[in-house]
C-alpha positions, 0 to 999 in steps of 0.5 A: 756068648755075650749079647750081640757077639757072633763067631764064624767057625770053619771046618778046619778049626779057624775061628773069626769073632765079630758081632751078630748082623741080621737074624740071631741064630746059627747057620751052616753052609759052604763059605765062599767069597764074592768080589763085587762092589755093588749088588748085594741084594741081587747076589743074596737072592740069586738061587745059585747061592743056595746053601752057601755063606757069602763073604763080601770082600767090599767092606761097606755093605747096605748103603743103598738099602733094599727094594722089591725091583732088585730081587732076582727071585722071591727069596733069599737063597744064601744060608748066611752072610759075612761083612766087614762094615755094614753101613748104619745109614740107608741113602738111596731114593729107591730104598724101601727097607733097611738092609739089616731089617730086611735080613731079620725079616727073612731070618738070615743069619750074619756076622759083621766086624771081622777081618774079611781080608784074612778070611778071603786069604784063608779061603783062597789058600785052603779052598772053600769049605764048610762053616757055621755062623753062630750068634746064639747059645750053640757052643764052639765045640758043637758048632765045629761038629755042625761044620764038619758034619754038614754034607757040602755041595758035591754030589747034591742036586740042588736044582730040583730043590729050587726049580719052580714046579709049574710052567710060567709065562714071563712078562716084562723087560729090563728096569727103566730108571727114568720111568721107575718101572719095568719095560713092556717089550713086544715079544714074538718068537717063543723061547722055552727056558728051563728053570735050574735056579734062574735069575729074573734078569735073564728073562728080562734080557730075553724079552728085551730082544723080542723073545716070548719066554715060557719057563718050565721046571727042571724036570720037564721032559724033552717031549713036553718041551718040543710039544710047546713048539719052541723057536729056541731053548734056554738053559738057566743058571742054578746051584749045586753040583752039575754032575748030580743033575743027570735027568736034565743032562739026558733031557738036553741030550735028547733036545740036541737032536732037534736042531733048535737053537740052544743057549745056556748060562752057568749051570745051563752051560755045565749041563749042556757040556755034559750032554755033549760028552764033557765032564765037570769038576769042583773049583778050589774056591770058585769064581764069584764077582763082577770083575772077572776077565774072559777072553773070547778065543774066536775074536781075541777080545776081552770081556769083564764079566759077572760070575758065580760058580763053584764048579767048572767044565773040564777041557779034557777029551773035547769032542771034535764037534765042540769048540771052546770059545771063551776062557778065564784069564784068571786061571784058564778054565773053560768059560764058553763053548759052541757046537760047530755048525749048529746054533748051540752055545753056552757061557759059564759067566752071567751076561745078564749081570745084575750086578756087574758089567754089560760087556757080554750083553751081546750074547742075548742078541746072538741067541735072538739072531740064531732063532730068527735065522733058523 
């Protein structure tokens, strides 16, 4: 392979040729796409993208550089990235590093200068699939074998791989651009939050509502959670197949009997749904971006939402005590539910955004109200 050349090879044999961007090497994962126009750093550090190769549909990526304040976790979670036209100049007063230099430091393999529109159309028609980015000496034949031999995401518990191993008390609210620092809200009511692969902005939003957050590992038992005397329980986002996280489903099922307010987002929504008797399935190419319209079935209002999920909750055999509250206007899939008569609810999308719109920010306030009126 020529110097600086790179290829993206999909498991179905489709090849895209471009140039290396980021670290040199090869990396295999599930190739999918995100339609957000901003927030590439937040996307790449969202643990929900573990073992995925992200295609950015917006052509120009990297113009605002990177900075520590916008990290959604400690590490880059993706296996690789695909961009059309990375910018050559960083132009933002908050930037602390150049985007490509940051990728190289973290050994993130990428490819640039390919037709991302053609790639996205291919994934839309044929579905998300395994793929490999190569910018080293690996041959095309070996790359195809890597893509076809990789285990994929279905049936894999990635939550246990990314969850923290110790209890942590969260500090700090949302970022104040004028003060160039995070706020320090006064917090009172106690929320225990499960870390299934959480984004930091979720905890900032909870703190903004005056909620003191203790984050616990995904494997924490119901007894240990209840021993912490929580006023509310939060179920975070996370990666992989929700059907493979049976231990968390059993824990949530036990917590439902406590009548403590519960709020779930994304993976948390899927695990709560399973605990309530529903099932999940893999979407053809997932929902990832900051422009997804969702209808609140209880009010008729439309929210533009930030989303990142490759699995969804089935709306077959819905128990009588469960109400579907939100649906996607793209494909009609379930985007939210609640338990009738109880302060228990969840949404498939990301009301904390980062990046994305703020239409669903009110859900954190709803959770706080449930806690204070319990």
